[in-house]
Each structure stands twice: as structure tokens, then as C-alpha cells.
KEZALUM-860535 format. One record per residue (C-alpha): x, y, z; residue number from 1; residue in three letters. Coordinates in pm, whole numbers, plus 50000, padded with zeros to 5 digits. Each point is the difference from the previous one (the first is absolute). Example, Ala and Ser with C-alpha at 12.3 -4.5 7.8 and 13.67 -1.06 7.14 Angstrom:
REM KEZALUM-860535
<<51230 49550 50780> 1 ALA>
<<50137 50344 49934> 2 SER>
//
This chain:
REM KEZALUM-860535
<<29982 62823 68471> 1 MET>
<<50359 50083 50145> 2 LYS>
<<49899 49839 50328> 3 ASN>
<<49872 49693 49826> 4 LEU>
<<50338 49967 49805> 5 ILE>
<<50206 50056 50311> 6 ILE>
<<49789 49735 50181> 7 LEU>
<<50050 49766 49714> 8 LEU>
<<50376 50064 50002> 9 ILE>
<<50013 49936 50371> 10 ILE>
<<49795 49688 49967> 11 PHE>
<<50209 49860 49718> 12 LEU>
<<50314 50082 50192> 13 SER>
<<49869 49835 50307> 14 PHE>
<<49901 49683 49801> 15 THR>
<<50338 50000 49833> 16 ASN>
<<50169 50021 50333> 17 CYS>
<<49798 49710 50135> 18 LEU>
<<50073 49787 49704> 19 MET>
<<50370 50081 50028> 20 THR>
<<49991 49935 50368> 21 THR>
<<49816 49677 49947> 22 ASN>
<<50259 49898 49748> 23 ALA>
<<50279 50099 50228> 24 SER>
<<49860 49801 50283> 25 VAL>
<<49946 49710 49772> 26 THR>
<<50364 50013 49878> 27 ARG>
<<50116 50058 50350> 28 TYR>
<<49801 49677 50132> 29 ALA>
<<50141 49810 49712> 30 GLN>
<<50351 50098 50094> 31 LYS>
<<49930 49916 50366> 32 ILE>
<<49871 49667 49898> 33 GLN>
<<50303 49924 49773> 34 GLU>
<<50230 50110 50290> 35 GLN>
<<49809 49768 50233> 36 SER>
<<50039 49713 49770> 37 VAL>
<<50368 50093 49957> 38 SER>
<<50031 50023 50385> 39 LEU>
<<49821 49661 50039> 40 ASN>
<<50236 49842 49742> 41 ALA>
<<50303 50141 50176> 42 LEU>
<<49865 49876 50334> 43 LYS>
<<49950 49662 49842> 44 ALA>
<<50349 50002 49864> 45 LEU>
<<50140 50112 50329> 46 LYS>
<<49815 49734 50195> 47 GLU>
<<50116 49742 49739> 48 GLU>
<<50354 50120 50045> 49 LYS>
<<49949 49981 50386> 50 ARG>
<<49864 49645 49971> 51 CYS>
<<50319 49906 49796> 52 GLN>
<<50227 50155 50260> 53 GLU>
<<49812 49812 50273> 54 TYR>
<<50045 49675 49814> 55 TYR>
<<50367 50070 49930> 56 ASP>
<<50059 50083 50371> 57 TYR>
<<49857 49657 50099> 58 ILE>
<<50213 49821 49739> 59 VAL>
<<50316 50174 50115> 60 ALA>
<<49940 49936 50366> 61 ALA>
<<49891 49636 49946> 62 ASP>
<<50317 49954 49785> 63 LEU>
<<50207 50058 50302> 64 VAL>
<<49769 49869 50275> 65 LEU>
<<49939 49660 49816> 66 SER>
<<50353 49911 50074> 67 THR>
<<49958 50068 50372> 68 LYS>
<<49841 49815 50290> 69 ASN>
<<49740 50274 50084> 70 THR>
<<49629 50078 50050> 71 LYS>
<<50050 50333 49832> 72 MET>
<<49861 50009 49650> 73 THR>
<<50030 50237 49687> 74 GLY>
<<49619 50065 50051> 75 LYS>
<<50051 50132 50348> 76 MET>
<<50265 50243 49893> 77 LEU>
<<49817 50098 49685> 78 ALA>
<<49683 50066 50204> 79 ASP>
<<50192 50229 50240> 80 ALA>
<<50183 50165 49722> 81 TRP>
<<49674 50073 49820> 82 TYR>
<<49838 50141 50310> 83 GLU>
<<50303 50220 50080> 84 THR>
<<50009 50126 49631> 85 LEU>
<<49625 50090 50001> 86 ILE>
<<49997 50153 50351> 87 ASN>
<<50345 50190 49998> 88 PHE>
<<50096 49995 49644> 89 ASN>
<<50332 49846 50083> 90 ILE>
<<50140 49709 49825> 91 ASP>
<<50191 49758 50228> 92 VAL>
<<50236 49806 49791> 93 PRO>
<<49952 49626 50028> 94 VAL>
<<50378 49940 50028> 95 THR>
<<50010 50242 50318> 96 LEU>
<<49718 49800 50162> 97 ALA>
<<50165 49671 49913> 98 LEU>
<<50339 50105 50121> 99 ALA>
<<49866 50132 50327> 100 GLN>
<<49790 49686 50063> 101 ALA>
<<50309 49797 49943> 102 TYR>
<<50228 50217 50234> 103 LEU>
<<49737 50043 50270> 104 GLU>
<<49858 49645 50028> 105 SER>
<<50149 49769 49734> 106 SER>
<<49649 50026 49832> 107 PHE>
<<49791 49950 50310> 108 CYS>
<<50218 49733 50158> 109 ASN>
<<50118 50195 50304> 110 SER>
<<49856 49946 50343> 111 LYS>
<<49868 50369 49991> 112 LEU>
<<49836 49950 49663> 113 SER>
<<49828 49662 50108> 114 LYS>
<<49882 50128 50336> 115 GLN>
<<49888 50334 49895> 116 LYS>
<<49932 49997 49625> 117 ASN>
<<50268 50261 49966> 118 ASN>
<<50231 49903 49716> 119 PRO>
<<50148 50349 49988> 120 TYR>
<<50087 50051 50370> 121 SER>
<<49778 50304 50022> 122 LEU>
<<49984 50167 50341> 123 LYS>
<<49708 50142 50187> 124 SER>
<<50147 50235 50258> 125 GLY>
<<50296 49825 50157> 126 LYS>
<<49885 49648 49928> 127 SER>
<<49938 49800 49685> 128 TYR>
<<49652 50028 49849> 129 ALA>
<<49766 49709 49990> 130 SER>
<<49754 49931 49726> 131 TYR>
<<49715 49760 49981> 132 SER>
<<50090 49868 49660> 133 SER>
<<50312 50006 49770> 134 LEU>
<<49809 50190 49751> 135 GLU>
<<49951 50276 50259> 136 LEU>
<<50369 49996 50088> 137 GLY>
<<50093 50035 49622> 138 VAL>
<<49749 50269 49945> 139 SER>
<<50108 50197 50305> 140 SER>
<<50370 49986 49851> 141 TYR>
<<49894 50147 49681> 142 TYR>
<<49809 50281 50169> 143 LYS>
<<50294 50084 50225> 144 VAL>
<<50252 49992 49712> 145 ILE>
<<49776 50219 49789> 146 ALA>
<<49893 50263 50262> 147 LYS>
<<50325 50016 50213> 148 ARG>
<<50278 49933 49747> 149 TYR>
<<49903 50013 49616> 150 LEU>
<<49790 50312 50081> 151 GLN>
<<50309 50205 50026> 152 CYS>
<<50286 49796 49846> 153 LYS>
<<50071 49799 49682> 154 THR>
<<50111 49629 50037> 155 LEU>
<<50353 50128 49896> 156 ASP>
<<49999 50241 50295> 157 GLN>
<<49873 49727 50238> 158 LEU>
<<50278 49766 49888> 159 LEU>
<<50242 50259 50122> 160 LYS>
<<49821 50085 50328> 161 ASP>
<<49704 49775 50079> 162 PHE>
<<49821 50242 50241> 163 SER>
<<49649 50144 50029> 164 THR>
<<49916 50364 49887> 165 CYS>
<<50051 50086 50360> 166 GLU>
<<50352 49837 50009> 167 GLY>
<<49932 49677 50193> 168 TYR>
<<50191 49704 49858> 169 ARG>
<<49814 49688 49881> 170 TYR>
<<50273 49765 50152> 171 ALA>
<<50272 50027 50247> 172 GLY>
<<50276 49849 49780> 173 SER>
<<50241 50250 49843> 174 LYS>
<<50025 49763 49703> 175 ASN>
<<49636 49976 49951> 176 TYR>
<<50000 50215 49676> 177 GLU>
<<50296 49812 49852> 178 TYR>
<<49837 49658 50075> 179 ILE>
<<49652 50110 49876> 180 LEU>
<<50135 50138 49686> 181 LYS>
<<50183 49688 49916> 182 ASN>
<<49695 49788 50067> 183 GLN>
<<49795 50227 49774> 184 ILE>
<<50255 49976 49725> 185 GLN>
<<49992 49616 50027> 186 SER>
<<49614 50003 49960> 187 TYR>
<<50042 50256 49705> 188 ASP>
<<50222 49734 49834> 189 ILE>
<<49764 49714 50060> 190 ILE>
<<49712 50207 49859> 191 LEU>
<<50198 50125 49691> 192 ALA>
<<50098 49640 49917> 193 GLU>
<<49646 49878 50012> 194 ASN>
<<49824 50269 49785> 195 LYS>
//
């Protein structure tokens, strides 16, 4: 009889444990599902925010570019910005891209830009790089700025010394940072006035 009672106690304990475990697993599964829903909601919000940022980038770029005689578009810049943001997690400011496009090629109107689709005067070795399309020239600029400049410096630091992480200057002019900073500020004003 003692053995039967012990067996019954063990059986009831085991059954209770299973029921508790099943209840725990069910609660755990519900929490995971709730978190999954929350994560999906957060992803959707993040994606919605990213879409708004993309749209804002196009609008800001086109606000400046629409007054220029250029083949460059806000969509070109926004596409390159988005690709850089996704691949390198670096946000290249639209005013920096606009200011450098102006300084380097007068928004694609220089001989170099027209012949080589290189609106940012990027080099490949000792000569200027050549691209099959203007979009590729713009995209290459964003990648270079992200990987070789903004990877290790803030925009404010670059406006004091516009050189790569390895110390190579973007431009030969000693006044480049001063001129670039003034150009960025002028675009900041235009964008602020049109918000």
C-alpha cells in the first residue's frame, strides 16, 4: 500500500509538473508572439519613418536643384543616401552632398562631370574616376564619404579638416573647408525658410 501511495504521489507530481510546464510554455509562447507583434509594429514604424526621411531628402535636394541647370535630381541623391544608410549605417547630410556637388562641378556642369559622370571629382588612383552613369557617380560619392570620411569623423570635424580617416585631403585648396562650410550654411538657410 505504501508503494502504491508513493507511486500515486510521484504520478500526481509528474502530471502537475507537466501541466505547469505546458502552462509555462503556453505563456512563454504568448509572450514571444506579443513581442513579435511589437517588433513587427516597431519595424513598420521604423520603415515608415525611413520612408518619410527618404521623401524629405528628395524634397530638400530638389528644392536646391530645381533652381540649377543640372541633370542631378533629388531622387538620385536620396537613392544614394538610402543605400549608404542601409549598407554603412551612415547618414550623409543632404546639404553636404549639395555643397560638394556645387563646389566640385557646379552641379554636373564641369567638363569632368559631363565627360566622366563624376560630379564630385572623385579620383581612382592618380586620375579622375569615370562612371557609366551619373547615378553611379553620385552613388560612388556617397559610399566614399561614408566609408572614408564620416566613418571616423563628424561633419563638424570634417568642416575643420576635410580629410579621410587615413589623413588624405578631399581637395587641394587650403580654403576648402571654409568655402564648403559657407555653402552648407547657405543651403541650411534655404531649407529652413521652406519648411
